[in-house]
mmCIF file as gemmi writes it, N, C-alpha and C atoms, coordinates in Angstrom:
data_model
loop_
_atom_site.group_PDB
_atom_site.id
_atom_site.type_symbol
_atom_site.label_atom_id
_atom_site.label_alt_id
_atom_site.label_comp_id
_atom_site.label_asym_id
_atom_site.label_entity_id
_atom_site.label_seq_id
_atom_site.pdbx_PDB_ins_code
_atom_site.Cartn_x
_atom_site.Cartn_y
_atom_site.Cartn_z
_atom_site.occupancy
_atom_site.B_iso_or_equiv
_atom_site.pdbx_formal_charge
_atom_site.auth_seq_id
_atom_site.auth_asym_id
_atom_site.pdbx_PDB_model_num
ATOM 1 N N . MET Axp A 1 ? 144.448 43.281 64.674 1 0 ? 1 A 1
ATOM 2 C CA . MET Axp A 1 ? 143.146 42.107 63.802 1 0 ? 1 A 1
ATOM 3 C C . MET Axp A 1 ? 144.464 41.037 63.485 1 0 ? 1 A 1
ATOM 4 N N . LYS Axp A 2 ? 144.434 39.604 64.587 1 0 ? 2 A 1
ATOM 5 C CA . LYS Axp A 2 ? 144.896 38.695 64.49 1 0 ? 2 A 1
ATOM 6 C C . LYS Axp A 2 ? 144.694 37.985 62.468 1 0 ? 2 A 1
ATOM 7 N N . LYS Axp A 3 ? 145.644 37.771 62.497 1 0 ? 3 A 1
ATOM 8 C CA . LYS Axp A 3 ? 145.968 37.428 60.41 1 0 ? 3 A 1
ATOM 9 C C . LYS Axp A 3 ? 145.493 35.068 61.284 1 0 ? 3 A 1
ATOM 10 N N . THR Axp A 4 ? 144.968 34.206 60.833 1 0 ? 4 A 1
ATOM 11 C CA . THR Axp A 4 ? 144.311 33.064 61.447 1 0 ? 4 A 1
ATOM 12 C C . THR Axp A 4 ? 144.981 32.407 60.003 1 0 ? 4 A 1
ATOM 13 N N . ARG Axp A 5 ? 146.195 31.252 60.122 1 0 ? 5 A 1
ATOM 14 C CA . ARG Axp A 5 ? 146.021 31.112 59.127 1 0 ? 5 A 1
ATOM 15 C C . ARG Axp A 5 ? 145.468 29.77 58.201 1 0 ? 5 A 1
ATOM 16 N N . LYS Axp A 6 ? 145.214 30.16 56.978 1 0 ? 6 A 1
ATOM 17 C CA . LYS Axp A 6 ? 144.723 29.236 56.363 1 0 ? 6 A 1
ATOM 18 C C . LYS Axp A 6 ? 145.416 27.874 56.251 1 0 ? 6 A 1
ATOM 19 N N . ILE Axp A 7 ? 144.282 26.596 57.202 1 0 ? 7 A 1
ATOM 20 C CA . ILE Axp A 7 ? 144.568 25.182 56.487 1 0 ? 7 A 1
ATOM 21 C C . ILE Axp A 7 ? 144.692 25.126 55.168 1 0 ? 7 A 1
ATOM 22 N N . PRO Axp A 8 ? 146.09 24.474 54.75 1 0 ? 8 A 1
ATOM 23 C CA . PRO Axp A 8 ? 145.692 23.875 53.41 1 0 ? 8 A 1
ATOM 24 C C . PRO Axp A 8 ? 145.357 22.676 53.253 1 0 ? 8 A 1
ATOM 25 N N . GLN Axp A 9 ? 144.089 22.313 51.962 1 0 ? 9 A 1
ATOM 26 C CA . GLN Axp A 9 ? 143.415 21.519 51.701 1 0 ? 9 A 1
ATOM 27 C C . GLN Axp A 9 ? 143.834 20.851 50.563 1 0 ? 9 A 1
ATOM 28 N N . ARG Axp A 10 ? 143.97 19.754 50.698 1 0 ? 10 A 1
ATOM 29 C CA . ARG Axp A 10 ? 144.421 18.82 49.521 1 0 ? 10 A 1
ATOM 30 C C . ARG Axp A 10 ? 142.888 17.268 49.257 1 0 ? 10 A 1
ATOM 31 N N . LYS Axp A 11 ? 143.151 17.111 47.882 1 0 ? 11 A 1
ATOM 32 C CA . LYS Axp A 11 ? 141.5 16.247 47.668 1 0 ? 11 A 1
ATOM 33 C C . LYS Axp A 11 ? 142.487 14.963 47.584 1 0 ? 11 A 1
ATOM 34 N N . CYS Axp A 12 ? 141.324 13.781 48.265 1 0 ? 12 A 1
ATOM 35 C CA . CYS Axp A 12 ? 141.988 12.25 48.003 1 0 ? 12 A 1
ATOM 36 C C . CYS Axp A 12 ? 141.927 11.965 46.715 1 0 ? 12 A 1
ATOM 37 N N . ILE Axp A 13 ? 143.035 11.139 46.136 1 0 ? 13 A 1
ATOM 38 C CA . ILE Axp A 13 ? 142.751 10.337 44.792 1 0 ? 13 A 1
ATOM 39 C C . ILE Axp A 13 ? 141.243 8.684 44.777 1 0 ? 13 A 1
ATOM 40 N N . VAL Axp A 14 ? 141.003 8.59 45.608 1 0 ? 14 A 1
ATOM 41 C CA . VAL Axp A 14 ? 139.86 8.037 45.649 1 0 ? 14 A 1
ATOM 42 C C . VAL Axp A 14 ? 138.906 8.266 45.506 1 0 ? 14 A 1
ATOM 43 N N . CYS Axp A 15 ? 138.222 8.496 46.902 1 0 ? 15 A 1
ATOM 44 C CA . CYS Axp A 15 ? 136.849 9.018 47.16 1 0 ? 15 A 1
ATOM 45 C C . CYS Axp A 15 ? 137.211 10.746 46.299 1 0 ? 15 A 1
ATOM 46 N N . GLY Axp A 16 ? 137.869 11.896 45.861 1 0 ? 16 A 1
ATOM 47 C CA . GLY Axp A 16 ? 137.635 12.785 44.945 1 0 ? 16 A 1
ATOM 48 C C . GLY Axp A 16 ? 137.481 13.731 46.454 1 0 ? 16 A 1
ATOM 49 N N . SER Axp A 17 ? 136.869 13.292 47.951 1 0 ? 17 A 1
ATOM 50 C CA . SER Axp A 17 ? 136.513 13.997 48.998 1 0 ? 17 A 1
ATOM 51 C C . SER Axp A 17 ? 137.769 15.886 49.177 1 0 ? 17 A 1
ATOM 52 N N . LEU Axp A 18 ? 138.13 16.166 50.095 1 0 ? 18 A 1
ATOM 53 C CA . LEU Axp A 18 ? 138.668 17.741 49.726 1 0 ? 18 A 1
ATOM 54 C C . LEU Axp A 18 ? 138.917 17.464 51.777 1 0 ? 18 A 1
ATOM 55 N N . LYS Axp A 19 ? 139.898 17.855 51.961 1 0 ? 19 A 1
ATOM 56 C CA . LYS Axp A 19 ? 140.227 16.859 53.545 1 0 ? 19 A 1
ATOM 57 C C . LYS Axp A 19 ? 141.616 17.891 54.263 1 0 ? 19 A 1
ATOM 58 N N . ASP Axp A 20 ? 141.762 18.644 55.556 1 0 ? 20 A 1
ATOM 59 C CA . ASP Axp A 20 ? 142.709 19.041 55.424 1 0 ? 20 A 1
ATOM 60 C C . ASP Axp A 20 ? 144.137 18.244 55.073 1 0 ? 20 A 1
ATOM 61 N N . LYS Axp A 21 ? 145.146 18.515 54.921 1 0 ? 21 A 1
ATOM 62 C CA . LYS Axp A 21 ? 145.923 17.961 54.481 1 0 ? 21 A 1
ATOM 63 C C . LYS Axp A 21 ? 146.625 16.889 55.367 1 0 ? 21 A 1
ATOM 64 N N . LYS Axp A 22 ? 146.678 17.671 56.744 1 0 ? 22 A 1
ATOM 65 C CA . LYS Axp A 22 ? 146.931 17.019 57.556 1 0 ? 22 A 1
ATOM 66 C C . LYS Axp A 22 ? 146.214 15.458 58.2 1 0 ? 22 A 1
ATOM 67 N N . ASP Axp A 23 ? 144.911 15.744 57.344 1 0 ? 23 A 1
ATOM 68 C CA . ASP Axp A 23 ? 144.184 14.214 57.923 1 0 ? 23 A 1
ATOM 69 C C . ASP Axp A 23 ? 144.241 13.437 56.834 1 0 ? 23 A 1
ATOM 70 N N . LEU Axp A 24 ? 144.975 13.525 55.511 1 0 ? 24 A 1
ATOM 71 C CA . LEU Axp A 24 ? 145.247 12.42 54.541 1 0 ? 24 A 1
ATOM 72 C C . LEU Axp A 24 ? 146.582 12.134 53.984 1 0 ? 24 A 1
ATOM 73 N N . LEU Axp A 25 ? 147.309 10.73 53.661 1 0 ? 25 A 1
ATOM 74 C CA . LEU Axp A 25 ? 148.07 10.065 53.791 1 0 ? 25 A 1
ATOM 75 C C . LEU Axp A 25 ? 148.356 10.373 52.218 1 0 ? 25 A 1
ATOM 76 N N . ARG Axp A 26 ? 150.395 11.105 52.21 1 0 ? 26 A 1
ATOM 77 C CA . ARG Axp A 26 ? 150.706 11.322 51.475 1 0 ? 26 A 1
ATOM 78 C C . ARG Axp A 26 ? 152.045 10.244 51.096 1 0 ? 26 A 1
ATOM 79 N N . ILE Axp A 27 ? 151.902 9.582 49.576 1 0 ? 27 A 1
ATOM 80 C CA . ILE Axp A 27 ? 152.217 9.163 48.733 1 0 ? 27 A 1
ATOM 81 C C . ILE Axp A 27 ? 152.952 9.932 47.966 1 0 ? 27 A 1
ATOM 82 N N . VAL Axp A 28 ? 154.021 9.178 48.016 1 0 ? 28 A 1
ATOM 83 C CA . VAL Axp A 28 ? 155.687 10.367 46.959 1 0 ? 28 A 1
ATOM 84 C C . VAL Axp A 28 ? 156.078 9.064 46.141 1 0 ? 28 A 1
ATOM 85 N N . ASN Axp A 29 ? 156.382 9.843 45.001 1 0 ? 29 A 1
ATOM 86 C CA . ASN Axp A 29 ? 157.372 9.528 44.27 1 0 ? 29 A 1
ATOM 87 C C . ASN Axp A 29 ? 158.37 10.585 43.759 1 0 ? 29 A 1
ATOM 88 N N . ASN Axp A 30 ? 159.416 9.87 44.522 1 0 ? 30 A 1
ATOM 89 C CA . ASN Axp A 30 ? 160.251 10.158 44.491 1 0 ? 30 A 1
ATOM 90 C C . ASN Axp A 30 ? 161.743 9.533 43.906 1 0 ? 30 A 1
ATOM 91 N N . LYS Axp A 31 ? 162.698 10.751 43.221 1 0 ? 31 A 1
ATOM 92 C CA . LYS Axp A 31 ? 163.418 9.893 42.267 1 0 ? 31 A 1
ATOM 93 C C . LYS Axp A 31 ? 164.705 8.992 42.934 1 0 ? 31 A 1
ATOM 94 N N . GLU Axp A 32 ? 164.587 9.115 44.03 1 0 ? 32 A 1
ATOM 95 C CA . GLU Axp A 32 ? 165.889 7.898 44.639 1 0 ? 32 A 1
ATOM 96 C C . GLU Axp A 32 ? 164.819 6.734 44.981 1 0 ? 32 A 1
ATOM 97 N N . GLU Axp A 33 ? 164.092 7.359 45.571 1 0 ? 33 A 1
ATOM 98 C CA . GLU Axp A 33 ? 163.441 6.212 46.985 1 0 ? 33 A 1
ATOM 99 C C . GLU Axp A 33 ? 162.546 5.021 46.54 1 0 ? 33 A 1
ATOM 100 N N . GLY Axp A 34 ? 161.98 5.755 45.171 1 0 ? 34 A 1
ATOM 101 C CA . GLY Axp A 34 ? 160.572 5.786 44.457 1 0 ? 34 A 1
ATOM 102 C C . GLY Axp A 34 ? 159.681 5.919 44.93 1 0 ? 34 A 1
ATOM 103 N N . ILE Axp A 35 ? 158.453 4.746 45.06 1 0 ? 35 A 1
ATOM 104 C CA . ILE Axp A 35 ? 157.332 5.603 46.176 1 0 ? 35 A 1
ATOM 105 C C . ILE Axp A 35 ? 157.863 4.96 47.184 1 0 ? 35 A 1
ATOM 106 N N . LEU Axp A 36 ? 157.187 5.775 47.979 1 0 ? 36 A 1
ATOM 107 C CA . LEU Axp A 36 ? 156.844 5.545 50.005 1 0 ? 36 A 1
ATOM 108 C C . LEU Axp A 36 ? 156.172 6.594 49.883 1 0 ? 36 A 1
ATOM 109 N N . ILE Axp A 37 ? 155.061 6.186 51.48 1 0 ? 37 A 1
ATOM 110 C CA . ILE Axp A 37 ? 154.677 6.754 52.281 1 0 ? 37 A 1
ATOM 111 C C . ILE Axp A 37 ? 154.973 7.574 52.815 1 0 ? 37 A 1
ATOM 112 N N . ASP Axp A 38 ? 154.58 8.701 52.441 1 0 ? 38 A 1
ATOM 113 C CA . ASP Axp A 38 ? 154.974 10.334 53.576 1 0 ? 38 A 1
ATOM 114 C C . ASP Axp A 38 ? 154.66 10.174 54.551 1 0 ? 38 A 1
ATOM 115 N N . GLU Axp A 39 ? 155.166 10.032 55.931 1 0 ? 39 A 1
ATOM 116 C CA . GLU Axp A 39 ? 154.16 10.492 57.504 1 0 ? 39 A 1
ATOM 117 C C . GLU Axp A 39 ? 153.871 12.281 57.633 1 0 ? 39 A 1
ATOM 118 N N . SER Axp A 40 ? 155.498 12.924 57.354 1 0 ? 40 A 1
ATOM 119 C CA . SER Axp A 40 ? 156.326 13.923 57.259 1 0 ? 40 A 1
ATOM 120 C C . SER Axp A 40 ? 155.521 14.826 57.122 1 0 ? 40 A 1
ATOM 121 N N . GLY Axp A 41 ? 155.299 14.577 55.252 1 0 ? 41 A 1
ATOM 122 C CA . GLY Axp A 41 ? 154.61 14.674 54.68 1 0 ? 41 A 1
ATOM 123 C C . GLY Axp A 41 ? 155.541 16.605 53.528 1 0 ? 41 A 1
ATOM 124 N N . LYS Axp A 42 ? 156.975 16.339 54.064 1 0 ? 42 A 1
ATOM 125 C CA . LYS Axp A 42 ? 158.073 16.566 53.421 1 0 ? 42 A 1
ATOM 126 C C . LYS Axp A 42 ? 159.308 16.045 52.63 1 0 ? 42 A 1
ATOM 127 N N . VAL Axp A 43 ? 158.512 15.359 51.941 1 0 ? 43 A 1
ATOM 128 C CA . VAL Axp A 43 ? 159.819 13.915 51.109 1 0 ? 43 A 1
ATOM 129 C C . VAL Axp A 43 ? 159.585 15.014 49.941 1 0 ? 43 A 1
ATOM 130 N N . ASN Axp A 44 ? 160.562 15.151 49.253 1 0 ? 44 A 1
ATOM 131 C CA . ASN Axp A 44 ? 161.032 15.818 47.791 1 0 ? 44 A 1
ATOM 132 C C . ASN Axp A 44 ? 160.321 14.874 46.686 1 0 ? 44 A 1
ATOM 133 N N . GLY Axp A 45 ? 159.277 15.376 45.564 1 0 ? 45 A 1
ATOM 134 C CA . GLY Axp A 45 ? 158.826 14.224 45.169 1 0 ? 45 A 1
ATOM 135 C C . GLY Axp A 45 ? 157.514 14.809 44.201 1 0 ? 45 A 1
ATOM 136 N N . ARG Axp A 46 ? 156.748 13.698 43.356 1 0 ? 46 A 1
ATOM 137 C CA . ARG Axp A 46 ? 155.843 14.164 43.458 1 0 ? 46 A 1
ATOM 138 C C . ARG Axp A 46 ? 154.444 13.138 44.727 1 0 ? 46 A 1
ATOM 139 N N . GLY Axp A 47 ? 153.384 14.108 44.956 1 0 ? 47 A 1
ATOM 140 C CA . GLY Axp A 47 ? 152.958 13.732 45.787 1 0 ? 47 A 1
ATOM 141 C C . GLY Axp A 47 ? 151.633 13.453 44.816 1 0 ? 47 A 1
ATOM 142 N N . ALA Axp A 48 ? 151.052 12.376 46.045 1 0 ? 48 A 1
ATOM 143 C CA . ALA Axp A 48 ? 149.603 11.925 46.109 1 0 ? 48 A 1
ATOM 144 C C . ALA Axp A 48 ? 148.405 11.796 47.685 1 0 ? 48 A 1
ATOM 145 N N . TYR Axp A 49 ? 147.641 11.853 47.265 1 0 ? 49 A 1
ATOM 146 C CA . TYR Axp A 49 ? 146.855 12.224 48.775 1 0 ? 49 A 1
ATOM 147 C C . TYR Axp A 49 ? 145.676 11.751 49.174 1 0 ? 49 A 1
ATOM 148 N N . VAL Axp A 50 ? 145.69 10.081 49.665 1 0 ? 50 A 1
ATOM 149 C CA . VAL Axp A 50 ? 144.963 9.635 50.547 1 0 ? 50 A 1
ATOM 150 C C . VAL Axp A 50 ? 143.807 9.516 51.48 1 0 ? 50 A 1
ATOM 151 N N . CYS Axp A 51 ? 142.334 9.454 51.981 1 0 ? 51 A 1
ATOM 152 C CA . CYS Axp A 51 ? 142.213 9.107 52.575 1 0 ? 51 A 1
ATOM 153 C C . CYS Axp A 51 ? 142.682 8.049 54.268 1 0 ? 51 A 1
ATOM 154 N N . LYS Axp A 52 ? 142.579 8.265 54.87 1 0 ? 52 A 1
ATOM 155 C CA . LYS Axp A 52 ? 143.297 7.375 56.043 1 0 ? 52 A 1
ATOM 156 C C . LYS Axp A 52 ? 142.853 6.259 56.601 1 0 ? 52 A 1
ATOM 157 N N . ASP Axp A 53 ? 141.357 5.588 55.655 1 0 ? 53 A 1
ATOM 158 C CA . ASP Axp A 53 ? 140.628 4.998 55.6 1 0 ? 53 A 1
ATOM 159 C C . ASP Axp A 53 ? 140.596 3.699 54.834 1 0 ? 53 A 1
ATOM 160 N N . GLU Axp A 54 ? 140.224 2.679 55.493 1 0 ? 54 A 1
ATOM 161 C CA . GLU Axp A 54 ? 139.8 1.013 55.293 1 0 ? 54 A 1
ATOM 162 C C . GLU Axp A 54 ? 140.139 1.789 54.124 1 0 ? 54 A 1
ATOM 163 N N . ALA Axp A 55 ? 138.532 1.568 53.019 1 0 ? 55 A 1
ATOM 164 C CA . ALA Axp A 55 ? 137.21 1.652 51.691 1 0 ? 55 A 1
ATOM 165 C C . ALA Axp A 55 ? 138.938 2.593 51.249 1 0 ? 55 A 1
ATOM 166 N N . CYS Axp A 56 ? 139.296 3.579 50.756 1 0 ? 56 A 1
ATOM 167 C CA . CYS Axp A 56 ? 140.145 3.998 50.273 1 0 ? 56 A 1
ATOM 168 C C . CYS Axp A 56 ? 141.803 4.214 50.122 1 0 ? 56 A 1
ATOM 169 N N . LEU Axp A 57 ? 142.096 3.113 51.017 1 0 ? 57 A 1
ATOM 170 C CA . LEU Axp A 57 ? 143.204 2.609 50.901 1 0 ? 57 A 1
ATOM 171 C C . LEU Axp A 57 ? 143.178 1.161 50.344 1 0 ? 57 A 1
ATOM 172 N N . LYS Axp A 58 ? 142.083 0.153 50.661 1 0 ? 58 A 1
ATOM 173 C CA . LYS Axp A 58 ? 141.562 -0.856 49.335 1 0 ? 58 A 1
ATOM 174 C C . LYS Axp A 58 ? 141.522 -0.026 48.183 1 0 ? 58 A 1
ATOM 175 N N . GLY Axp A 59 ? 140.684 0.602 48.152 1 0 ? 59 A 1
ATOM 176 C CA . GLY Axp A 59 ? 140.05 1.326 46.787 1 0 ? 59 A 1
ATOM 177 C C . GLY Axp A 59 ? 141.508 2.062 45.872 1 0 ? 59 A 1
ATOM 178 N N . LEU Axp A 60 ? 142.823 1.752 46.633 1 0 ? 60 A 1
ATOM 179 C CA . LEU Axp A 60 ? 143.925 2.156 45.942 1 0 ? 60 A 1
ATOM 180 C C . LEU Axp A 60 ? 144.194 1.268 44.808 1 0 ? 60 A 1
ATOM 181 N N . ARG Axp A 61 ? 144.391 0.086 44.697 1 0 ? 61 A 1
ATOM 182 C CA . ARG Axp A 61 ? 144.285 -1.01 43.865 1 0 ? 61 A 1
ATOM 183 C C . ARG Axp A 61 ? 143.791 -1.15 43.201 1 0 ? 61 A 1
ATOM 184 N N . LYS Axp A 62 ? 142.138 -1.201 43.039 1 0 ? 62 A 1
ATOM 185 C CA . LYS Axp A 62 ? 140.797 -1.32 42.017 1 0 ? 62 A 1
ATOM 186 C C . LYS Axp A 62 ? 140.435 -0.346 41.661 1 0 ? 62 A 1
ATOM 187 N N . SER Axp A 63 ? 141.113 0.765 41.414 1 0 ? 63 A 1
ATOM 188 C CA . SER Axp A 63 ? 140.506 1.82 40.489 1 0 ? 63 A 1
ATOM 189 C C . SER Axp A 63 ? 142.114 2.107 39.931 1 0 ? 63 A 1
ATOM 190 N N . ASN Axp A 64 ? 143.738 1.875 40.574 1 0 ? 64 A 1
ATOM 191 C CA . ASN Axp A 64 ? 144.583 2.13 39.639 1 0 ? 64 A 1
ATOM 192 C C . ASN Axp A 64 ? 144.447 3.466 39.595 1 0 ? 64 A 1
ATOM 193 N N . LYS Axp A 65 ? 144.358 4.316 40.784 1 0 ? 65 A 1
ATOM 194 C CA . LYS Axp A 65 ? 144.136 5.181 40.604 1 0 ? 65 A 1
ATOM 195 C C . LYS Axp A 65 ? 145.94 6.629 41.088 1 0 ? 65 A 1
ATOM 196 N N . LEU Axp A 66 ? 146.914 5.319 41.553 1 0 ? 66 A 1
ATOM 197 C CA . LEU Axp A 66 ? 148.1 5.441 42.061 1 0 ? 66 A 1
ATOM 198 C C . LEU Axp A 66 ? 148.928 5.213 40.246 1 0 ? 66 A 1
ATOM 199 N N . ASN Axp A 67 ? 148.156 4.494 39.963 1 0 ? 67 A 1
ATOM 200 C CA . ASN Axp A 67 ? 149.3 4.14 38.524 1 0 ? 67 A 1
ATOM 201 C C . ASN Axp A 67 ? 149.096 5.979 37.998 1 0 ? 67 A 1
ATOM 202 N N . GLN Axp A 68 ? 147.64 5.982 37.984 1 0 ? 68 A 1
ATOM 203 C CA . GLN Axp A 68 ? 146.954 7.674 36.604 1 0 ? 68 A 1
ATOM 204 C C . GLN Axp A 68 ? 148.068 8.868 37.714 1 0 ? 68 A 1
ATOM 205 N N . ALA Axp A 69 ? 148.23 9.578 39.011 1 0 ? 69 A 1
ATOM 206 C CA . ALA Axp A 69 ? 148.886 10.276 39.423 1 0 ? 69 A 1
ATOM 207 C C . ALA Axp A 69 ? 150.284 9.957 39.271 1 0 ? 69 A 1
ATOM 208 N N . PHE Axp A 70 ? 150.952 9.048 39.262 1 0 ? 70 A 1
ATOM 209 C CA . PHE Axp A 70 ? 152.229 8.838 38.729 1 0 ? 70 A 1
ATOM 210 C C . PHE Axp A 70 ? 152.408 8.881 37.241 1 0 ? 70 A 1
ATOM 211 N N . LYS Axp A 71 ? 151.501 8.472 35.868 1 0 ? 71 A 1
ATOM 212 C CA . LYS Axp A 71 ? 151.755 7.936 35.486 1 0 ? 71 A 1
ATOM 213 C C . LYS Axp A 71 ? 152.789 6.5 35.362 1 0 ? 71 A 1
ATOM 214 N N . MET Axp A 72 ? 152.511 5.578 35.769 1 0 ? 72 A 1
ATOM 215 C CA . MET Axp A 72 ? 153.27 4.604 35.737 1 0 ? 72 A 1
ATOM 216 C C . MET Axp A 72 ? 152.922 3.401 36.488 1 0 ? 72 A 1
ATOM 217 N N . LYS Axp A 73 ? 153.523 2.705 36.143 1 0 ? 73 A 1
ATOM 218 C CA . LYS Axp A 73 ? 153.055 0.972 36.462 1 0 ? 73 A 1
ATOM 219 C C . LYS Axp A 73 ? 152.809 1.047 38.036 1 0 ? 73 A 1
ATOM 220 N N . ILE Axp A 74 ? 152.237 1.233 39.173 1 0 ? 74 A 1
ATOM 221 C CA . ILE Axp A 74 ? 153.083 0.652 40.569 1 0 ? 74 A 1
ATOM 222 C C . ILE Axp A 74 ? 152.865 -0.24 41.006 1 0 ? 74 A 1
ATOM 223 N N . ASP Axp A 75 ? 154.011 -1.601 41.956 1 0 ? 75 A 1
ATOM 224 C CA . ASP Axp A 75 ? 153.963 -2.474 41.724 1 0 ? 75 A 1
ATOM 225 C C . ASP Axp A 75 ? 152.755 -3.005 43.196 1 0 ? 75 A 1
ATOM 226 N N . ASP Axp A 76 ? 153.119 -4.493 43.038 1 0 ? 76 A 1
ATOM 227 C CA . ASP Axp A 76 ? 151.857 -4.951 44.671 1 0 ? 76 A 1
ATOM 228 C C . ASP Axp A 76 ? 152.598 -4.283 45.154 1 0 ? 76 A 1
ATOM 229 N N . ASP Axp A 77 ? 153.924 -5.015 45.507 1 0 ? 77 A 1
ATOM 230 C CA . ASP Axp A 77 ? 153.908 -4.953 46.994 1 0 ? 77 A 1
ATOM 231 C C . ASP Axp A 77 ? 153.988 -3.204 47.986 1 0 ? 77 A 1
ATOM 232 N N . ILE Axp A 78 ? 153.747 -2.203 47.155 1 0 ? 78 A 1
ATOM 233 C CA . ILE Axp A 78 ? 153.361 -1.124 46.692 1 0 ? 78 A 1
ATOM 234 C C . ILE Axp A 78 ? 151.732 -0.403 47.3 1 0 ? 78 A 1
ATOM 235 N N . TYR Axp A 79 ? 150.908 -1.469 46.901 1 0 ? 79 A 1
ATOM 236 C CA . TYR Axp A 79 ? 149.692 -1.423 47.495 1 0 ? 79 A 1
ATOM 237 C C . TYR Axp A 79 ? 149.765 -2.441 48.528 1 0 ? 79 A 1
ATOM 238 N N . GLU Axp A 80 ? 150.489 -3.273 48.763 1 0 ? 80 A 1
ATOM 239 C CA . GLU Axp A 80 ? 150.201 -4.213 50.066 1 0 ? 80 A 1
ATOM 240 C C . GLU Axp A 80 ? 150.322 -3.125 51.177 1 0 ? 80 A 1
ATOM 241 N N . GLU Axp A 81 ? 151.733 -2.936 51.365 1 0 ? 81 A 1
ATOM 242 C CA . GLU Axp A 81 ? 151.662 -1.853 51.652 1 0 ? 81 A 1
ATOM 243 C C . GLU Axp A 81 ? 150.89 -0.81 52.319 1 0 ? 81 A 1
ATOM 244 N N . LEU Axp A 82 ? 150.325 -0.255 50.842 1 0 ? 82 A 1
ATOM 245 C CA . LEU Axp A 82 ? 149.852 0.511 51.753 1 0 ? 82 A 1
ATOM 246 C C . LEU Axp A 82 ? 148.55 0.012 52.188 1 0 ? 82 A 1
ATOM 247 N N . GLU Axp A 83 ? 147.711 -1.319 51.905 1 0 ? 83 A 1
ATOM 248 C CA . GLU Axp A 83 ? 146.925 -2.001 52.863 1 0 ? 83 A 1
ATOM 249 C C . GLU Axp A 83 ? 146.792 -1.887 54.206 1 0 ? 83 A 1
ATOM 250 N N . ALA Axp A 84 ? 148.057 -2.603 54.29 1 0 ? 84 A 1
ATOM 251 C CA . ALA Axp A 84 ? 148.422 -2.303 55.94 1 0 ? 84 A 1
ATOM 252 C C . ALA Axp A 84 ? 148.777 -1.404 56.284 1 0 ? 84 A 1
ATOM 253 N N . TYR Axp A 85 ? 148.736 -0.832 56.427 1 0 ? 85 A 1
ATOM 254 C CA . TYR Axp A 85 ? 149.068 0.511 56.964 1 0 ? 85 A 1
ATOM 255 C C . TYR Axp A 85 ? 148.04 0.978 58.243 1 0 ? 85 A 1
ATOM 256 N N . GLU Axp A 86 ? 149.037 1.393 59.038 1 0 ? 86 A 1
ATOM 257 C CA . GLU Axp A 86 ? 147.934 1.536 60.294 1 0 ? 86 A 1
ATOM 258 C C . GLU Axp A 86 ? 148.004 2.852 60.67 1 0 ? 86 A 1
ATOM 259 N N . VAL Axp A 87 ? 146.629 3.498 60.894 1 0 ? 87 A 1
ATOM 260 C CA . VAL Axp A 87 ? 146.541 4.84 61.001 1 0 ? 87 A 1
ATOM 261 C C . VAL Axp A 87 ? 146.505 4.822 62.751 1 0 ? 87 A 1
ATOM 262 N N . LYS Axp A 88 ? 147.416 6.039 62.29 1 0 ? 88 A 1
ATOM 263 C CA . LYS Axp A 88 ? 147.563 6.626 63.788 1 0 ? 88 A 1
ATOM 264 C C . LYS Axp A 88 ? 147.04 7.467 64.52 1 0 ? 88 A 1
């Protein structure tokens, strides 16, 4: 019997939908570098996941979900970088 690997699921902090981890964008609060977009999914730090669609990326600023996820005030330039993020 061949074991199939379970695909990790994560929840988008904006819309709340459960998706495969690889289909979401990870935002990390790293002690050394602060808040950054983690495309590899392996950067150390507290992570929050967001859908890669335009509505969720723009919804981050309106809903202040990043502020809640990281329990801190997020700078506007972080939101601008996320809104300008091109889905690859």
